[in-house]
KOLVO-459447 format. One record per residue (C-alpha): residue number from 1; residue in three letters; x, z, y. Coordinates in pm, whole numbers. Example, Ala and Ser with C-alpha at 12.3 -4.5 7.8 and 13.67 -1.06 7.14 Angstrom:
BEGIN
NODE   seq   type        X        Z        Y
NODE     1    ALA     1230      780     -450
NODE     2    SER     1367      714     -106
//
This chain:
BEGIN
NODE   seq   type        X        Z        Y
NODE     1    MET        0        0        0
NODE     2    GLU      304      -11      229
NODE     3    ALA      300     -268      509
NODE     4    ALA      588     -503      567
NODE     5    GLU      818     -408      853
NODE     6    GLY      655     -498     1185
NODE     7    ALA      323     -600     1025
NODE     8    PRO       -5     -410     1075
NODE     9    ASP      -59     -145      808
NODE    10    ALA     -397     -210      646
NODE    11    TYR     -395      140      495
NODE    12    GLY     -257      332      789
NODE    13    TYR     -593      487      866
NODE    14    THR     -577      683      538
NODE    15    ARG     -272      869      665
NODE    16    ALA     -417      947     1007
NODE    17    GLU     -558     1286     1100
NODE    18    LEU     -915     1151     1111
NODE    19    PHE    -1126     1216      803
NODE    20    THR    -1199      925      569
NODE    21    SER    -1363      954      228
NODE    22    GLU    -1189      630      116
NODE    23    ILE     -897      832      -18
NODE    24    TYR    -1133     1027     -247
NODE    25    LYS    -1290      726     -417
NODE    26    VAL    -1364      659     -784
NODE    27    GLU    -1478      349     -967
NODE    28    ILE    -1751      392    -1231
NODE    29    ARG    -1782      110    -1485
NODE    30    ASN    -2028       10    -1758
NODE    31    LEU    -2339      129    -1576
NODE    32    PRO    -2673       42    -1740
NODE    33    LYS    -2837     -276    -1616
NODE    34    TYR    -3091     -264    -1335
NODE    35    VAL    -3000       83    -1208
NODE    36    GLY    -3035      129     -835
NODE    37    PHE    -2880      348     -568
NODE    38    ASN    -3126      634     -625
NODE    39    ASP    -3073      618    -1002
NODE    40    VAL    -2699      662     -958
NODE    41    LYS    -2749      941     -706
NODE    42    LYS    -2980     1132     -944
NODE    43    PHE    -2743     1080    -1238
NODE    44    LEU    -2451     1220    -1038
NODE    45    ALA    -2661     1516     -921
NODE    46    LYS    -2749     1592    -1284
NODE    47    HIS    -2375     1634    -1345
NODE    48    GLY    -2339     1863    -1044
NODE    49    LEU    -2177     1597     -822
NODE    50    SER    -2254     1541     -454
NODE    51    PRO    -2113     1204     -341
NODE    52    HIS    -2037     1111       17
NODE    53    LYS    -2115      741      -31
NODE    54    ILE    -2227      511     -317
NODE    55    LYS    -2182      135     -332
NODE    56    LEU    -2309      -73     -627
NODE    57    LEU    -2126     -397     -710
NODE    58    GLY    -2078     -655     -984
NODE    59    GLY    -2447     -721    -1043
NODE    60    GLN    -2484     -341    -1025
NODE    61    THR    -2286     -282    -1343
NODE    62    PHE    -2018      -82    -1163
NODE    63    ALA    -2005      131     -852
NODE    64    PHE    -1759      276     -604
NODE    65    VAL    -1833      637     -516
NODE    66    THR    -1651      839     -251
NODE    67    PHE    -1632     1217     -219
NODE    68    ARG    -1540     1460       57
NODE    69    SER    -1232     1611     -102
NODE    70    GLU     -969     1560     -368
NODE    71    GLU    -1120     1844     -572
NODE    72    GLN    -1466     1680     -574
NODE    73    ARG    -1314     1347     -676
NODE    74    ASP    -1115     1497     -963
NODE    75    GLU    -1420     1692    -1080
NODE    76    ALA    -1617     1366    -1089
NODE    77    VAL    -1353     1196    -1302
NODE    78    ARG    -1358     1485    -1551
NODE    79    ALA    -1739     1505    -1564
NODE    80    LEU    -1813     1135    -1595
NODE    81    GLN    -1534      998    -1813
NODE    82    GLY    -1709      890    -2136
NODE    83    ALA    -2044     1034    -2027
NODE    84    ALA    -2341      856    -2186
NODE    85    TRP    -2612      692    -1980
NODE    86    LYS    -2885      494    -2154
NODE    87    GLY    -2663      433    -2454
NODE    88    ARG    -2359      329    -2249
NODE    89    ALA    -2032      519    -2229
NODE    90    LEU    -1916      525    -1868
NODE    91    GLY    -1561      454    -1763
NODE    92    VAL    -1422      631    -1456
NODE    93    ARG    -1096      603    -1267
NODE    94    ALA     -960      683     -924
NODE    95    ALA     -990      380     -694
NODE    96    LYS     -769      253     -415
NODE    97    PRO     -902      287      -61
NODE    98    LYS    -1043      -22      105
NODE    99    ALA     -801     -199      337
NODE   100    ASP     -876     -184      709
NODE   101    PRO    -1032     -527      775
NODE   102    MET     -885     -545     1125
NODE   103    ALA     -529     -486     1010
NODE   104    ARG     -574     -711      706
NODE   105    LYS     -695     -997      921
NODE   106    ARG     -399     -956     1155
NODE   107    GLN     -169     -974      856
NODE   108    ARG     -324    -1309      767
NODE   109    GLU     -329    -1460     1112
NODE   110    GLU      -98    -1275     1348
NODE   111    GLY     -165    -1420     1688
NODE   112    ALA     -353    -1724     1555
NODE   113    GLY     -584    -1898     1804
NODE   114    ALA     -939    -2001     1727
NODE   115    GLY     -945    -2354     1876
NODE   116    GLU    -1320    -2368     1957
NODE   117    PRO    -1454    -2296     2307
NODE   118    LEU    -1559    -1933     2334
NODE   119    GLY    -1905    -2020     2462
NODE   120    LYS    -1983    -2221     2149
NODE   121    ARG    -1832    -1957     1921
NODE   122    ILE    -2044    -1675     2058
NODE   123    ALA    -2356    -1896     2066
NODE   124    ASP    -2303    -1974     1697
NODE   125    VAL    -2289    -1600     1623
NODE   126    VAL    -2585    -1468     1823
NODE   127    THR    -2808    -1779     1829
NODE   128    PRO    -2706    -1983     1521
NODE   129    LEU    -2989    -2237     1573
NODE   130    TRP    -2920    -2305     1941
NODE   131    ALA    -2829    -2669     1873
NODE   132    VAL    -3129    -2733     1640
NODE   133    PRO    -3447    -2890     1790
NODE   134    TYR    -3721    -2629     1818
NODE   135    GLU    -3970    -2809     1592
NODE   136    GLN    -3700    -2819     1326
NODE   137    GLN    -3639    -2446     1371
NODE   138    LEU    -4009    -2377     1312
NODE   139    ALA    -4012    -2597     1002
NODE   140    GLU    -3715    -2410      852
NODE   141    LYS    -3876    -2072      930
NODE   142    ARG    -4191    -2185      752
NODE   143    ARG    -3985    -2283      447
NODE   144    GLU    -3819    -1942      445
NODE   145    CYS    -4157    -1768      464
NODE   146    GLU    -4277    -1985      175
NODE   147    ARG    -3975    -1876      -30
NODE   148    VAL    -4062    -1512       43
NODE   149    LEU    -4421    -1564      -72
NODE   150    GLN    -4302    -1745     -385
NODE   151    LYS    -4073    -1454     -465
NODE   152    LEU    -4358    -1211     -406
NODE   153    ALA    -4576    -1412     -645
NODE   154    LYS    -4311    -1375     -914
NODE   155    GLU    -4278    -1001     -849
NODE   156    ILE    -4655     -950     -867
NODE   157    GLY    -4658    -1128    -1201
NODE   158    ASN    -4383     -896    -1325
NODE   159    THR    -4549     -573    -1213
NODE   160    ASN    -4924     -624    -1245
NODE   161    ARG    -5048     -826    -1542
NODE   162    ALA    -5408     -765    -1448
NODE   163    LEU    -5355     -999    -1151
NODE   164    LEU    -5214    -1284    -1362
NODE   165    PRO    -5538    -1489    -1377
NODE   166    TRP    -5580    -1468    -1000
NODE   167    LEU    -5210    -1529     -947
NODE   168    PHE    -5213    -1842    -1164
NODE   169    LEU    -5483    -2001     -948
NODE   170    GLN    -5308    -1897     -627
NODE   171    LYS    -4978    -2051     -733
NODE   172    GLN    -5151    -2372     -833
NODE   173    LYS    -5326    -2403     -496
NODE   174    TYR    -5043    -2287     -271
NODE   175    ASN    -4718    -2435     -403
NODE   176    ARG    -4620    -2137     -622
NODE   177    MET    -4698    -1891     -339
NODE   178    CYS    -4918    -1586     -386
NODE   179    CYS    -5129    -1677      -83
NODE   180    PRO    -5163    -1951      180
NODE   181    ILE    -4950    -1945      493
NODE   182    GLU    -5126    -2043      813
NODE   183    GLY    -4813    -2190      966
NODE   184    VAL    -4562    -2063     1221
NODE   185    LYS    -4688    -1997     1571
NODE   186    ALA    -4435    -2104     1832
NODE   187    SER    -4296    -1879     2102
NODE   188    PRO    -4426    -1983     2446
NODE   189    LEU    -4072    -1924     2575
NODE   190    GLN    -3776    -2051     2374
NODE   191    THR    -3490    -1958     2609
NODE   192    GLU    -3411    -1646     2814
NODE   193    TYR    -3685    -1462     2628
NODE   194    ARG    -3515    -1133     2534
NODE   195    ASN    -3640     -838     2739
NODE   196    LYS    -3392     -600     2573
NODE   197    CYS    -3022     -684     2525
NODE   198    GLU    -2749     -459     2388
NODE   199    PHE    -2397     -549     2500
NODE   200    LEU    -2080     -407     2351
NODE   201    ILE    -1777     -323     2564
NODE   202    GLY    -1435     -411     2428
NODE   203    ILE    -1125     -623     2458
NODE   204    GLY    -1185     -995     2503
NODE   205    VAL    -1056    -1265     2269
NODE   206    ASN     -775    -1344     2512
NODE   207    GLN     -704     -974     2560
NODE   208    GLU     -910     -941     2878
NODE   209    ASP     -960     -569     2922
NODE   210    LYS    -1308     -413     2955
NODE   211    THR    -1515     -717     2856
NODE   212    VAL    -1893     -671     2836
NODE   213    GLY    -2083     -898     2598
NODE   214    CYS    -2125     -982     2231
NODE   215    ARG    -1883     -927     1945
NODE   216    LEU    -1761    -1240     1767
NODE   217    GLY    -1798    -1074     1429
NODE   218    LYS    -1835     -745     1250
NODE   219    TYR    -1553     -494     1219
NODE   220    LYS    -1553     -538      840
NODE   221    GLY    -1505     -909      902
NODE   222    GLY    -1184     -833     1085
NODE   223    THR    -1264     -870     1453
NODE   224    CYS    -1363     -646     1743
NODE   225    ALA    -1316     -914     2009
NODE   226    VAL    -1596     -928     2267
NODE   227    VAL    -1708    -1244     2450
NODE   228    GLU    -1905    -1252     2775
NODE   229    PRO    -2270    -1357     2717
NODE   230    PHE    -2296    -1606     3002
NODE   231    ASP    -2317    -1913     2772
NODE   232    THR    -2598    -1778     2553
NODE   233    ILE    -2946    -1924     2598
NODE   234    HIS    -3166    -1638     2475
NODE   235    ILE    -3049    -1381     2733
NODE   236    PRO    -3225    -1391     3074
NODE   237    ALA    -3025    -1469     3386
NODE   238    VAL    -3124    -1132     3536
NODE   239    ALA    -2963     -949     3241
NODE   240    LYS    -2647    -1158     3271
NODE   241    LYS    -2628    -1064     3638
NODE   242    VAL    -2632     -694     3545
NODE   243    VAL    -2356     -757     3289
NODE   244    LYS    -2139     -932     3548
NODE   245    THR    -2166     -661     3813
NODE   246    PHE    -2124     -382     3556
NODE   247    GLN    -1814     -551     3412
NODE   248    ASP    -1668     -581     3761
NODE   249    TYR    -1730     -212     3815
NODE   250    ILE    -1576      -76     3494
NODE   251    ARG    -1267     -294     3544
NODE   252    SER    -1215     -109     3871
NODE   253    THR    -1213      231     3695
NODE   254    PRO     -915      395     3521
NODE   255    TYR    -1113      447     3199
NODE   256    SER    -1039      229     2897
NODE   257    VAL    -1278       79     2643
NODE   258    TYR    -1361      270     2326
NODE   259    SER    -1169      149     2020
NODE   260    PRO    -1340      158     1676
NODE   261    GLU     -990      147     1524
NODE   262    THR     -834      447     1696
NODE   263    TYR    -1153      628     1814
NODE   264    GLU     -993      649     2158
NODE   265    GLY    -1122      520     2491
NODE   266    HIS    -1446      559     2684
NODE   267    TRP    -1671      262     2769
NODE   268    LYS    -1885      171     2466
NODE   269    GLN    -2208      -16     2536
NODE   270    LEU    -2452     -140     2799
NODE   271    THR    -2823     -188     2724
NODE   272    VAL    -3034     -389     2968
NODE   273    ARG    -3416     -391     2956
NODE   274    THR    -3618     -621     3182
NODE   275    SER    -3985     -691     3245
NODE   276    ARG    -4195     -971     3392
NODE   277    ASN    -4274     -732     3678
NODE   278    GLY    -3914     -760     3798
NODE   279    HIS    -3811     -416     3670
NODE   280    ILE    -3460     -376     3527
NODE   281    MET    -3330      -77     3333
NODE   282    ALA    -2960      -27     3254
NODE   283    VAL    -2838      230     3000
NODE   284    VAL    -2462      298     2994
NODE   285    TYR    -2297      451     2683
NODE   286    PHE    -1971      636     2748
NODE   287    ASN    -1747      852     2527
NODE   288    PRO    -1628     1144     2741
NODE   289    GLN    -1335     1231     2512
NODE   290    LYS    -1157     1517     2696
NODE   291    LEU    -1285     1450     3046
NODE   292    SER    -1396     1756     3240
NODE   293    ARG    -1754     1807     3358
NODE   294    GLU    -1633     1749     3715
NODE   295    GLU    -1476     1414     3624
NODE   296    LEU    -1793     1305     3443
NODE   297    ALA    -2013     1407     3735
NODE   298    GLU    -1792     1208     3971
NODE   299    LEU    -1813      903     3744
NODE   300    LYS    -2193      918     3723
NODE   301    ALA    -2222      950     4100
NODE   302    ALA    -1992      650     4151
NODE   303    LEU    -2189      444     3898
NODE   304    ALA    -2517      530     4071
NODE   305    GLU    -2365      443     4407
NODE   306    HIS    -2249      105     4271
NODE   307    PHE    -2599        2     4156
NODE   308    THR    -2800      149     4446
NODE   309    ALA    -2584       85     4752
NODE   310    GLY    -2265      -91     4642
NODE   311    ALA    -2176     -433     4508
NODE   312    GLY    -2406     -386     4210
NODE   313    LYS    -2720     -351     4423
NODE   314    GLU    -2777     -728     4415
NODE   315    SER    -2827     -711     4037
NODE   316    GLY    -3167     -553     4101
NODE   317    VAL    -3137     -253     3866
NODE   318    THR    -3440      -28     3921
NODE   319    SER    -3362      238     3659
NODE   320    LEU    -3021      370     3552
NODE   321    TYR    -2934      602     3263
NODE   322    PHE    -2607      745     3135
NODE   323    VAL    -2542      852     2776
NODE   324    GLU    -2247     1068     2671
NODE   325    GLU    -2169      946     2322
NODE   326    GLY    -1916     1171     2155
NODE   327    GLN    -1908     1258     1786
NODE   328    ARG    -2255     1160     1672
NODE   329    LYS    -2451     1384     1440
NODE   330    SER    -2679     1086     1373
NODE   331    PRO    -2602      712     1344
NODE   332    ASN    -2901      630     1565
NODE   333    LEU    -2852      565     1935
NODE   334    GLU    -3207      694     1986
NODE   335    ASP    -3094     1044     1892
NODE   336    LEU    -2841     1068     2177
NODE   337    PRO    -2933     1262     2492
NODE   338    LEU    -3005     1053     2801
NODE   339    GLU    -2934     1142     3162
NODE   340    HIS    -3130      968     3434
NODE   341    VAL    -2886      903     3719
NODE   342    ALA    -3062      662     3959
NODE   343    GLY    -3383      475     4033
NODE   344    ASP    -3713      506     3847
NODE   345    LYS    -3741      680     3510
NODE   346    TYR    -3934      394     3353
NODE   347    ILE    -3994       23     3370
NODE   348    TYR    -4342     -129     3330
NODE   349    GLU    -4456     -445     3153
NODE   350    GLU    -4781     -643     3152
NODE   351    LEU    -4911     -766     2815
NODE   352    LEU    -5255     -918     2741
NODE   353    GLY    -5380     -787     3074
NODE   354    LEU    -5269     -431     2993
NODE   355    LYS    -4991     -225     3150
NODE   356    PHE    -4721      -51     2945
NODE   357    ARG    -4462      212     3040
NODE   358    ILE    -4126      175     2863
NODE   359    SER    -3857      443     2821
NODE   360    PRO    -3489      369     2742
NODE   361    HIS    -3516      427     2365
NODE   362    ALA    -3879      324     2310
NODE   363    PHE    -3957       23     2092
NODE   364    PHE    -4118     -276     2259
NODE   365    GLN    -4121     -629     2117
NODE   366    VAL    -3818     -815     2258
NODE   367    ASN    -4016    -1132     2336
NODE   368    THR    -4315    -1034     2549
NODE   369    GLN    -4494    -1370     2559
NODE   370    ALA    -4456    -1424     2184
NODE   371    ALA    -4574    -1065     2129
NODE   372    GLU    -4901    -1166     2299
NODE   373    VAL    -4936    -1444     2041
NODE   374    LEU    -4862    -1195     1762
NODE   375    TYR    -5114     -936     1880
NODE   376    ALA    -5384    -1200     1931
NODE   377    ALA    -5333    -1306     1567
NODE   378    ILE    -5358     -943     1450
NODE   379    ARG    -5682     -898     1645
NODE   380    GLU    -5830    -1211     1486
NODE   381    TRP    -5733    -1101     1133
NODE   382    ALA    -5854     -743     1178
NODE   383    GLN    -6216     -858     1243
NODE   384    LEU    -6289     -539     1433
NODE   385    SER    -6625     -398     1531
NODE   386    GLN    -6735      -99     1736
NODE   387    GLU    -6747       98     1409
NODE   388    SER    -6385       20     1310
NODE   389    THR    -6097      267     1294
NODE   390    VAL    -5737      147     1298
NODE   391    LEU    -5442      344     1166
NODE   392    ASP    -5138      202     1350
NODE   393    ILE    -4820      303     1162
NODE   394    CYS    -4483      272     1343
NODE   395    CYS    -4676      215     1664
NODE   396    GLY    -4385      234     1911
NODE   397    THR    -4520      255     2265
NODE   398    GLY    -4869      186     2129
NODE   399    THR    -4886     -183     2218
NODE   400    ILE    -5076     -303     1908
NODE   401    GLY    -5330      -21     1902
NODE   402    ILE    -5386      -27     2277
NODE   403    SER    -5433     -405     2275
NODE   404    LEU    -5709     -361     2012
NODE   405    ALA    -5868      -34     2130
NODE   406    LYS    -6150     -175     2343
NODE   407    ALA    -6288     -367     2044
NODE   408    MET    -6327      -68     1812
NODE   409    LYS    -6430      293     1765
NODE   410    LYS    -6090      466     1734
NODE   411    VAL    -5714      404     1708
NODE   412    ILE    -5469      651     1554
NODE   413    GLY    -5100      578     1607
NODE   414    VAL    -4802      723     1418
NODE   415    GLU    -4445      699     1552
NODE   416    LEU    -4113      874     1486
NODE   417    CYS    -3954      837     1832
NODE   418    GLN    -4077     1117     2059
NODE   419    GLU    -4006      916     2374
NODE   420    ALA    -4216      630     2242
NODE   421    VAL    -4506      865     2164
NODE   422    GLN    -4490     1004     2517
NODE   423    ASP    -4496      646     2647
NODE   424    ALA    -4786      559     2416
NODE   425    LYS    -4994      851     2544
NODE   426    ALA    -4913      757     2903
NODE   427    ASN    -5002      393     2829
NODE   428    ALA    -5341      495     2692
NODE   429    GLN    -5407      687     3016
NODE   430    ILE    -5280      403     3235
NODE   431    ASN    -5523      164     3065
NODE   432    GLU    -5807      422     3077
NODE   433    LEU    -5852      442     2700
NODE   434    SER    -6001      757     2553
NODE   435    ASN    -6051      641     2192
NODE   436    ILE    -5684      649     2093
NODE   437    GLU    -5454      928     1978
NODE   438    PHE    -5088      941     1876
NODE   439    HIS    -4897     1157     1628
NODE   440    CYS    -4519     1206     1639
NODE   441    GLY    -4325     1238     1317
NODE   442    LYS    -4198     1054     1011
NODE   443    ALA    -4467      827      874
NODE   444    GLU    -4407      962      524
NODE   445    ASP    -4489     1312      652
NODE   446    VAL    -4779     1234      885
NODE   447    VAL    -4971      951      717
NODE   448    PRO    -5075     1126      391
NODE   449    SER    -5257     1407      578
NODE   450    LEU    -5417     1162      822
NODE   451    LEU    -5555      950      540
NODE   452    ASN    -5730     1257      400
NODE   453    VAL    -5941     1303      713
NODE   454    LEU    -6005      945      828
NODE   455    PRO    -6355      801      782
NODE   456    PRO    -6394      598      462
NODE   457    GLN    -6585      310      623
NODE   458    ASN    -6447       33      844
NODE   459    LEU    -6089      156      813
NODE   460    ILE    -5794      -80      852
NODE   461    THR    -5423       -7      859
NODE   462    ILE    -5167     -202     1060
NODE   463    VAL    -4801     -140      988
NODE   464    ASP    -4513     -271     1199
NODE   465    PRO    -4209      -89     1058
NODE   466    PRO    -3836     -129     1128
NODE   467    ARG    -3638     -396      939
NODE   468    ALA    -3598     -187      624
NODE   469    GLY    -3974     -141      587
NODE   470    LEU    -4184      169      524
NODE   471    HIS    -4074      475      328
NODE   472    SER    -4208      450      -29
NODE   473    LYS    -4406      773       25
NODE   474    VAL    -4613      597      291
NODE   475    ILE    -4693      310       55
NODE   476    LEU    -4793      559     -215
NODE   477    ALA    -5020      743       30
NODE   478    ILE    -5185      415      130
NODE   479    ARG    -5240      328     -236
NODE   480    ARG    -5403      667     -302
NODE   481    ALA    -5641      630       -6
NODE   482    GLU    -5895      411     -182
NODE   483    GLN    -6120      407      125
NODE   484    LEU    -5855      187      284
NODE   485    LYS    -5950     -167      182
NODE   486    LYS    -5750     -381      426
NODE   487    LEU    -5390     -370      551
NODE   488    ILE    -5201     -599      789
NODE   489    TYR    -4826     -580      738
NODE   490    VAL    -4605     -706     1024
NODE   491    SER    -4247     -758      909
NODE   492    CYS    -3945     -875     1107
NODE   493    ASN    -3741     -888      784
NODE   494    PRO    -3969     -980      492
NODE   495    ARG    -3693     -981      232
NODE   496    ALA    -3599     -624      322
NODE   497    ALA    -3968     -527      306
NODE   498    MET    -4020     -690      -36
NODE   499    ASN    -4022     -353     -216
NODE   500    ASN    -4311     -246        8
NODE   501    PHE    -4505     -563      -75
NODE   502    VAL    -4445     -517     -448
NODE   503    ASP    -4547     -149     -444
NODE   504    LEU    -4870     -240     -267
NODE   505    CYS    -4952     -488     -544
NODE   506    ARG    -4812     -328     -860
NODE   507    ALA    -5039     -193    -1134
NODE   508    PRO    -5156      169    -1112
NODE   509    SER    -4931      418    -1290
NODE   510    ASN    -4832      784    -1296
NODE   511    ARG    -4627      721     -982
NODE   512    VAL    -4850      467     -805
NODE   513    ARG    -5210      588     -800
NODE   514    GLY    -5506      395     -667
NODE   515    ALA    -5617       35     -712
NODE   516    ALA    -5365     -232     -619
NODE   517    PHE    -5371     -458     -314
NODE   518    ARG    -5314     -829     -322
NODE   519    PRO    -5202    -1070      -45
NODE   520    VAL    -5484    -1283       97
NODE   521    LYS    -5308    -1487      363
NODE   522    ALA    -4990    -1497      569
NODE   523    MET    -4878    -1622      907
NODE   524    ALA    -4546    -1633     1090
NODE   525    VAL    -4493    -1586     1463
NODE   526    ASP    -4161    -1688     1613
NODE   527    LEU    -4046    -1398     1828
NODE   528    PHE    -3680    -1495     1794
NODE   529    PRO    -3619    -1862     1889
NODE   530    GLN    -3268    -1998     1833
NODE   531    THR    -3216    -1752     1545
NODE   532    LYS    -3318    -1758     1178
NODE   533    HIS    -3563    -1470     1217
NODE   534    CYS    -3937    -1454     1277
NODE   535    GLU    -4222    -1207     1228
NODE   536    LEU    -4426    -1249      910
NODE   537    LEU    -4782    -1119      893
NODE   538    ILE    -4941    -1063      554
NODE   539    LEU    -5302     -955      511
NODE   540    PHE    -5345     -738      200
NODE   541    GLU    -5686     -645       57
NODE   542    ARG    -5768     -389     -209
NODE   543    VAL    -5843     -539     -550
NODE   544    GLU    -6200     -480     -667
NODE   545    TYR    -6266     -492    -1042
NODE   546    ALA    -6589     -548    -1232
NODE   547    ASN    -6597     -393    -1581
NODE   548    GLY    -6223     -347    -1583
NODE   549    SER    -6123     -703    -1492
NODE   550    SER    -6111     -914    -1183
NODE   551    ALA    -6452    -1034    -1078
NODE   552    GLU    -6321    -1377     -986
NODE   553    ALA    -6327    -1682    -1214
NODE   554    LYS    -6033    -1696    -1453
NODE   555    PRO    -5834    -1985    -1599
NODE   556    ASP    -5841    -2042    -1971
NODE   557    ALA    -5622    -1856    -2220
NODE   558    ALA    -5352    -2123    -2235
NODE   559    GLN    -5312    -2119    -1857
NODE   560    VAL    -5283    -1740    -1852
NODE   561    ALA    -5031    -1755    -2134
NODE   562    ALA    -4822    -1996    -1931
NODE   563    GLU    -4839    -1753    -1639
NODE   564    CYS    -4729    -1470    -1869
NODE   565    ASN    -4431    -1677    -1970
NODE   566    ASP    -4354    -1772    -1609
NODE   567    SER    -4362    -1406    -1508
NODE   568    GLU    -4079    -1324    -1750
NODE   569    HIS    -4291    -1079    -1951
NODE   570    LEU    -4269     -798    -1699
NODE   571    ASP    -3889     -789    -1670
NODE   572    GLY    -3799     -535    -1403
NODE   573    ALA    -4136     -360    -1411
NODE   574    ASN    -4155       14    -1362
NODE   575    PRO    -4153      179    -1708
NODE   576    ASP    -4422      419    -1583
NODE   577    ASP    -4657      124    -1539
NODE   578    SER    -4675       29    -1906
NODE   579    ASP    -4985      228    -2004
NODE   580    ALA    -5177      132    -1694
NODE   581    ASN    -5079     -235    -1734
NODE   582    GLN    -5198     -233    -2093
NODE   583    ALA    -5534      -82    -1999
NODE   584    ALA    -5585     -310    -1699
NODE   585    SER    -5488     -643    -1858
NODE   586    VAL    -5773     -692    -2104
NODE   587    ALA    -5840    -1037    -1962
NODE   588    THR    -5486    -1163    -2015
NODE   589    ASP    -5334     -976    -2308
NODE   590    THR    -5511    -1179    -2575
NODE   591    ALA    -5397    -1504    -2420
NODE   592    CYS    -5037    -1387    -2410
NODE   593    LYS    -5051    -1289    -2776
NODE   594    GLU    -5203    -1628    -2866
NODE   595    LYS    -4913    -1792    -2687
NODE   596    GLU    -4658    -1580    -2875
NODE   597    SER    -4822    -1646    -3213
NODE   598    THR    -4791    -2020    -3166
//
C-alpha cells in the first residue's frame, strides 16, 4: 500500500488522525443467494456483531463489512469463519481498505488536462440531455416509464399469483406493462426552470480558488473540481447572478474552501431559492473550524452588508441565512441549525392561484410551472367530492393538499420536516382554508394511528415521498387499512420506489395483511427537462374479490399457464406469502398444474 516517491498516497488517509472504519474491514464470502442488506445485518446481530457499514457485492454473494475497532473486526472473523447460513459455510478474512479515489486518480493522470470546454463538460454532467431535442427527451422518458411498468408487471406475477389472470390481459393490451401509461406531460418551461439550486464551493478545474458551482464528478469518481454554472441551461439567470456576486465576495475573504480530502477549510455550499414573485433566498454553509464567536459574528455581518448595501445588492437577494456546518450528527442538511442574518425570513410563491410560504429547508417542487401540471393531473385522477378525505403523506409545505382542499371535505398532511409543517400550517391560513390539518413526524410513526381514526368512506391517499420511497411500515399500514380503496403514488425515482409498488400489490401474508392493490393507470410529468428524470404517477386501487377470485373475466387455462411460466414460478417471492398465495390462487393453480403435467 506504499505510494511511489513523490506520487499521491492512495492509502494515506488510513494513517491520518481522523477516524476511518476502512482499516477495520472484513470480506464475507459464500453468502446465500438473494439475501439483502437487512438479512446480513440481522445475521450479524445474531452473532453479537454490530457493524459500522455493510456493502453487498458480486451479485450479493459476498459482502464487505466494516467495524469501529480492531477488536470488533477480529471478533467478527472468529465468530463468522465457517459459520453456517442456509446450508452455506461462510468464509471470512480481513480486507484491505479502499483506496482514496482522489489520490488514485492523480496517480493515473498526474496533471492531465481534459481537452473539452468546461461549459460542455459541466452541462453533460448536470443536464445530460441538453443537446437532445425536447420531443425526443419526452419520448425517451416515456420508454423508461414503460420499462418500469413492465418490470412491475413481472414483479406482481412473482409475488401475487391471484392476480395472474388480470395481469395476463393487462400485458396483452399494454405491451407487457401492468397498466396503460397516459403519456408524458411536457414542462411548460424547458430552460431556467429550477427554483432551488445547490452549489458547491471548491477549487476550480484550473485551480481557481473559491469557485462556486457544480462538481464535475463525485468524490468516489476521483474529482472534487468545481465548475461555474454560467453555461448551464436549467439554472435561472437570477440564481447565476447570486452565484457570481457571492463568488466575488468569498474570494475577497481570507477563508479557504472546505476540502473533503483533508476536512480543512471553511466555505462549503450555497443554496439559492427563487420564486416567480421575484423573491430570492440565499443560504450559505460554512465550517467554522476553530474560529472564535467574534470572528464568526464579524463574518456574518460583512456577508449581510455585502448583500443588502454592498456590491451584492444588485443580485436582488431578499432573504439571507447562514449555517455553521461543523461535525454533523446527521447526514441531512435539513438537520443543521439556521441563522437568519438579513432580509425576510421567507420567500413566497404563487401556484394554481394559491400563495405558498417557503422556508430554507422546506420541500417545494423545483419546477413550479410543471408542478401545476402535476397537481392538475392528481386532482383529475382523485375524482374528489365534498365528501372526500385525502391523506397526504410526505406533504412538504402542503402544496398538493392545499391545491385540492377546496374540492373536498378534509385534508390531513403528514411531513417529517418541522419547518415544512410550520410552512404548511401558515399556507393553509394564508389561503383561508379551515378543512386541512398537518402532523409532524416520521410517516411510519404517524400514519398507522391516523388510518385508525379516518372515516372509511371516500378516503384517498396521495403519497409523494423522497427518492428512496416510503418506509415499508407505511406501506404495511396502508395495506391493513382496508377502508382505503384508492392511492395515488407520485415518484421522482420509480426504480428506487419499486419495492413500495411491489409491497402494495403482493399477496396477503403474515407480514403483509389486507387485500392487495393493483395499478390501474400511470402518467409521467416532466419536472426535470434536460435530464433523464421525470415524475411518475401511478393510480393504485384495492383488489375486490368475489368468492375468493377476481370478479373480472379470466383468460383460459392455457393462457394462465403461460403467464405462470412467464412469471418464473414466484422466484424471489416472500416465503411468508406461500400459504396466502396458495389460498388466493384457486383460479390459476389448476392451469399451472395442467401446464406442468404436459
